[in-house]
PLY file of the C-alpha trace (Angstrom):
ply
format ascii 1.0
element vertex 337
property float x
property float y
property float z
element edge 336
property int vertex1
property int vertex2
end_header
100.16 124.35 127.96
99.27 120.71 128.86
96.07 120.16 127.53
95.33 120.90 123.80
91.90 120.47 121.96
91.93 120.03 118.03
88.85 120.15 115.92
89.35 117.93 113.11
88.19 116.43 109.79
89.57 113.74 108.09
92.69 114.01 106.06
94.18 117.42 106.57
93.48 117.35 110.17
94.83 114.14 110.94
98.05 115.05 109.16
98.40 118.27 111.19
97.58 116.00 114.39
100.45 113.90 113.55
102.84 116.75 113.15
101.69 118.41 116.31
102.36 115.19 118.35
105.74 114.82 116.73
106.53 118.50 117.66
105.48 118.07 121.15
107.22 114.83 121.73
110.64 116.29 120.41
110.27 119.60 122.05
109.84 121.47 118.83
107.11 123.53 120.04
107.94 126.10 122.46
105.07 126.90 125.02
103.71 123.13 124.80
105.11 120.76 127.52
106.64 117.77 126.32
103.99 115.49 128.23
101.06 117.49 127.08
97.67 115.63 126.16
95.85 116.30 122.93
92.01 115.68 122.70
90.87 115.49 119.14
86.88 116.29 118.46
86.38 114.69 114.98
83.45 115.61 112.42
80.94 112.70 112.35
78.77 114.62 109.84
80.44 112.42 107.09
79.38 109.24 108.59
76.80 106.78 106.92
75.53 103.28 106.93
76.81 101.50 104.13
76.15 97.60 103.37
74.71 97.44 106.90
77.69 98.76 108.84
78.23 102.11 110.20
81.22 103.72 108.59
82.64 106.88 110.25
85.30 108.15 107.85
86.88 111.09 109.71
87.00 109.34 112.89
88.77 106.41 111.40
90.98 108.65 109.18
92.49 110.27 112.42
92.50 106.97 114.27
94.43 105.11 111.57
96.84 107.96 110.89
97.83 108.35 114.63
98.02 104.70 115.16
100.36 104.18 111.98
97.65 102.17 110.10
96.51 104.91 107.53
97.43 104.22 103.79
99.18 107.73 102.89
99.94 106.84 99.63
96.38 106.27 98.61
95.11 109.08 100.99
92.55 107.27 102.65
91.79 103.70 104.36
94.12 101.08 105.93
97.60 100.35 104.54
98.27 96.79 103.29
94.30 96.62 102.22
92.81 94.11 100.08
89.49 94.37 98.18
87.92 90.83 98.13
84.66 91.93 99.79
84.23 94.80 97.45
84.69 92.59 94.61
82.13 90.16 95.71
79.91 92.98 96.35
80.30 93.95 92.60
79.95 90.64 91.48
76.31 90.50 93.06
75.64 94.06 91.45
74.97 95.26 94.91
74.18 99.09 94.68
76.86 101.41 96.50
79.88 99.48 95.61
81.16 103.10 94.61
82.06 103.32 98.29
85.29 101.17 98.62
85.09 99.14 101.86
88.44 97.22 102.18
88.70 93.83 104.03
90.73 95.19 106.64
88.70 98.38 106.95
85.32 96.52 107.22
86.40 94.87 110.48
86.40 98.32 112.21
82.93 99.07 110.93
81.69 95.36 112.18
83.13 95.92 115.46
81.57 99.66 115.56
78.13 98.12 114.12
77.75 95.43 116.81
78.62 97.81 119.55
76.02 100.19 118.38
73.41 97.70 117.84
74.09 96.34 121.49
73.24 99.90 122.72
76.66 101.93 123.07
76.72 105.53 122.05
79.32 106.22 119.29
81.54 107.91 122.07
82.14 104.66 123.92
82.58 102.74 120.79
85.20 105.24 119.72
86.93 104.70 123.11
86.91 100.86 122.62
88.30 101.21 119.04
90.93 103.75 120.10
92.31 101.27 122.79
93.98 99.49 119.53
95.01 102.36 117.74
95.92 105.05 120.06
96.72 103.77 123.26
99.46 101.20 121.84
101.47 104.29 120.52
100.57 107.21 122.64
99.43 105.82 125.99
96.87 108.13 127.29
98.42 111.31 125.74
95.62 111.24 122.94
91.95 110.96 123.28
89.53 110.91 120.05
86.07 112.00 120.71
83.12 112.36 118.17
81.62 115.73 118.13
78.14 114.16 118.92
76.72 110.76 119.71
73.63 111.79 117.63
72.91 111.26 114.08
74.20 114.27 112.00
74.71 113.93 108.11
75.67 116.33 105.60
73.64 116.04 102.54
74.33 117.95 98.99
71.56 119.32 96.67
72.78 119.15 93.06
71.14 119.94 89.73
69.24 117.16 88.16
67.38 117.65 84.93
65.57 114.21 85.18
64.31 115.23 88.51
60.86 117.37 88.86
62.22 119.91 91.24
65.30 120.03 89.09
67.59 118.85 92.22
68.69 115.59 93.48
69.84 115.35 97.29
72.85 112.72 97.78
74.78 112.08 100.93
78.12 114.00 101.16
79.99 110.66 100.54
78.12 110.20 97.40
79.20 113.71 96.32
82.50 113.19 97.28
83.34 109.72 96.32
80.69 108.72 93.45
80.43 112.31 91.79
83.92 113.20 92.56
82.71 116.92 93.69
82.50 117.37 90.04
78.82 118.75 90.08
78.25 122.26 91.32
76.56 122.43 94.76
73.04 123.99 95.05
72.60 123.69 98.60
73.97 122.05 101.68
71.65 120.34 104.19
72.66 119.30 107.73
70.17 116.59 108.69
69.82 116.51 112.55
72.48 119.12 113.19
69.95 121.24 115.00
68.81 118.61 117.46
72.24 117.06 118.21
74.08 117.57 121.52
77.99 117.39 122.19
79.15 114.12 122.95
80.33 113.47 126.48
83.90 115.07 127.27
83.42 117.57 124.22
82.55 120.47 126.24
85.00 119.93 128.94
87.57 119.55 126.30
86.95 122.84 125.13
86.31 124.66 128.43
89.33 123.28 130.10
91.75 123.50 127.43
95.10 125.37 127.45
94.76 125.97 123.89
92.58 125.13 120.94
93.51 124.35 117.34
91.40 124.83 114.33
93.65 122.85 111.80
93.51 122.96 107.99
90.30 120.97 107.68
87.42 121.71 105.46
85.93 124.81 107.09
82.32 123.82 105.83
81.88 120.19 106.13
84.50 119.27 108.65
85.13 122.27 111.08
81.89 123.95 110.08
79.83 120.83 111.03
81.44 120.63 114.39
80.71 124.09 115.12
77.07 123.55 114.16
76.52 121.33 117.03
74.59 123.29 119.48
76.82 124.32 122.27
80.20 123.65 120.70
80.70 127.22 119.33
79.40 128.76 122.53
82.02 126.74 124.16
84.61 127.78 122.06
83.83 131.58 122.47
83.68 130.89 126.35
86.89 129.12 126.76
89.74 130.74 128.47
91.91 129.22 126.02
93.52 131.05 123.21
91.92 129.71 119.87
94.01 129.41 116.76
93.41 128.17 113.22
95.44 127.22 110.40
94.46 128.09 106.67
93.48 125.22 104.35
93.66 127.42 101.47
97.03 128.20 99.77
97.21 130.58 97.22
93.59 130.76 96.26
93.15 126.83 96.20
92.34 124.16 98.42
95.27 121.83 99.00
93.31 118.60 98.82
89.64 117.92 99.00
86.76 120.08 97.95
86.98 123.34 100.09
86.57 125.55 97.25
83.08 123.90 96.16
81.92 123.92 99.63
83.09 127.37 100.38
81.09 128.31 97.07
77.81 126.83 98.25
77.93 129.12 101.41
79.14 132.30 99.55
82.58 132.39 100.93
85.51 132.86 98.49
88.29 130.53 98.34
91.01 132.79 99.80
92.98 132.57 103.12
91.51 135.84 104.22
87.75 135.19 103.53
87.97 131.89 105.33
89.73 133.48 108.30
86.95 136.22 108.48
84.15 133.43 107.93
85.49 131.99 111.12
85.88 135.48 112.51
87.38 136.81 115.87
86.20 135.77 119.25
85.78 139.65 120.03
83.00 139.83 117.68
81.21 136.38 117.90
83.66 134.36 115.76
85.73 131.49 117.07
89.41 132.49 116.65
91.93 134.82 118.42
94.51 134.00 115.82
94.77 132.94 112.04
97.83 131.42 110.41
98.19 131.86 106.56
100.87 130.64 104.25
103.44 132.87 103.01
101.94 132.96 99.50
98.97 134.72 100.99
100.77 137.48 102.93
98.59 140.13 101.43
95.58 138.58 103.53
97.22 140.11 106.80
96.17 143.43 106.52
92.35 142.78 106.30
92.75 139.91 108.95
94.35 142.25 111.43
91.65 144.96 110.79
89.32 142.41 111.83
90.86 141.96 114.97
92.44 138.64 114.41
95.96 138.14 115.20
97.65 136.67 111.96
100.82 135.84 110.38
102.09 134.31 107.30
104.39 131.07 107.12
104.94 128.16 105.29
102.02 126.04 105.32
102.78 123.06 103.32
102.71 119.84 105.56
105.36 118.03 103.74
106.34 115.93 106.67
106.18 115.63 110.42
108.93 117.94 111.07
107.42 120.96 108.61
103.90 120.07 110.23
105.43 120.55 113.64
106.93 123.94 112.74
103.42 125.05 111.48
102.10 124.00 114.96
104.99 126.09 116.49
104.19 129.15 114.53
100.25 128.81 115.38
101.10 128.47 119.14
103.64 131.24 118.85
100.96 133.55 117.45
98.38 133.41 120.16
100.93 133.11 123.22
102.40 136.40 122.35
0 1
1 2
2 3
3 4
4 5
5 6
6 7
7 8
8 9
9 10
10 11
11 12
12 13
13 14
14 15
15 16
16 17
17 18
18 19
19 20
20 21
21 22
22 23
23 24
24 25
25 26
26 27
27 28
28 29
29 30
30 31
31 32
32 33
33 34
34 35
35 36
36 37
37 38
38 39
39 40
40 41
41 42
42 43
43 44
44 45
45 46
46 47
47 48
48 49
49 50
50 51
51 52
52 53
53 54
54 55
55 56
56 57
57 58
58 59
59 60
60 61
61 62
62 63
63 64
64 65
65 66
66 67
67 68
68 69
69 70
70 71
71 72
72 73
73 74
74 75
75 76
76 77
77 78
78 79
79 80
80 81
81 82
82 83
83 84
84 85
85 86
86 87
87 88
88 89
89 90
90 91
91 92
92 93
93 94
94 95
95 96
96 97
97 98
98 99
99 100
100 101
101 102
102 103
103 104
104 105
105 106
106 107
107 108
108 109
109 110
110 111
111 112
112 113
113 114
114 115
115 116
116 117
117 118
118 119
119 120
120 121
121 122
122 123
123 124
124 125
125 126
126 127
127 128
128 129
129 130
130 131
131 132
132 133
133 134
134 135
135 136
136 137
137 138
138 139
139 140
140 141
141 142
142 143
143 144
144 145
145 146
146 147
147 148
148 149
149 150
150 151
151 152
152 153
153 154
154 155
155 156
156 157
157 158
158 159
159 160
160 161
161 162
162 163
163 164
164 165
165 166
166 167
167 168
168 169
169 170
170 171
171 172
172 173
173 174
174 175
175 176
176 177
177 178
178 179
179 180
180 181
181 182
182 183
183 184
184 185
185 186
186 187
187 188
188 189
189 190
190 191
191 192
192 193
193 194
194 195
195 196
196 197
197 198
198 199
199 200
200 201
201 202
202 203
203 204
204 205
205 206
206 207
207 208
208 209
209 210
210 211
211 212
212 213
213 214
214 215
215 216
216 217
217 218
218 219
219 220
220 221
221 222
222 223
223 224
224 225
225 226
226 227
227 228
228 229
229 230
230 231
231 232
232 233
233 234
234 235
235 236
236 237
237 238
238 239
239 240
240 241
241 242
242 243
243 244
244 245
245 246
246 247
247 248
248 249
249 250
250 251
251 252
252 253
253 254
254 255
255 256
256 257
257 258
258 259
259 260
260 261
261 262
262 263
263 264
264 265
265 266
266 267
267 268
268 269
269 270
270 271
271 272
272 273
273 274
274 275
275 276
276 277
277 278
278 279
279 280
280 281
281 282
282 283
283 284
284 285
285 286
286 287
287 288
288 289
289 290
290 291
291 292
292 293
293 294
294 295
295 296
296 297
297 298
298 299
299 300
300 301
301 302
302 303
303 304
304 305
305 306
306 307
307 308
308 309
309 310
310 311
311 312
312 313
313 314
314 315
315 316
316 317
317 318
318 319
319 320
320 321
321 322
322 323
323 324
324 325
325 326
326 327
327 328
328 329
329 330
330 331
331 332
332 333
333 334
334 335
335 336
């Protein structure tokens, strides 16, 4: 296998991709050649305009992580970050300072915004930004694509006693960062999704891949939004490549983020089995051939096998690049058999 395509959200997806690339480079993944190329199709439904600049959280998390610029201790943003601009905005009592734009990070958003306002689509802007972060480390072995060049945004409806309708609708980032995912979700609204189209290169990356991987990203607001772009789900169903996923749920809980809240909003239980069945097997209109669960969820295998999915249980904690490479190897082995 030489051409690998990964559908990714932010933190979990980028951490998996880092381990995948480590495993490829060190020959730890049987079946994948050491000069394999990885194309990442990243979620852009978290994107928003903040303080006049275009922010793409998942694209940037993948870019910074693979370019050795991500702050793993904090879990988001640039390492070595400072906050002078945020402090000045707070001093002016500007709305929206709950979303922290660091001094280093804002430079990325300024460049992106200038290019977008000059007429460049997001896919071309992402390629230009990736020249700094990805090419210096991975040469041409890693390519980062937004899922679409079109505006797609996830909004969240939550209960609000002060609203005439009893609900307030906020951008997903406000729900996650300001409200800390602490309010029950009544409804998810995917603005612009039905009218969007896959970004250039996305369909080729799916249809010409030797392997497609769904990493342990949020199945609703990361992978789910990618699959919701018209044409992408169909491309995954049609690809001749095997498609394998890794569960983001271990022992009935998400590892990080708010997958449990998002799954509850669409009526899917926060278990490895239910998420795998939610994705479904390609033989029955789903998107997977194989589904990897944690060893703690081995009891899920019977129902997964009954649905037609190949499934296996292995340790899924991504504690370092070596352990993550082992997870990737298990996923490849599952669908290569």
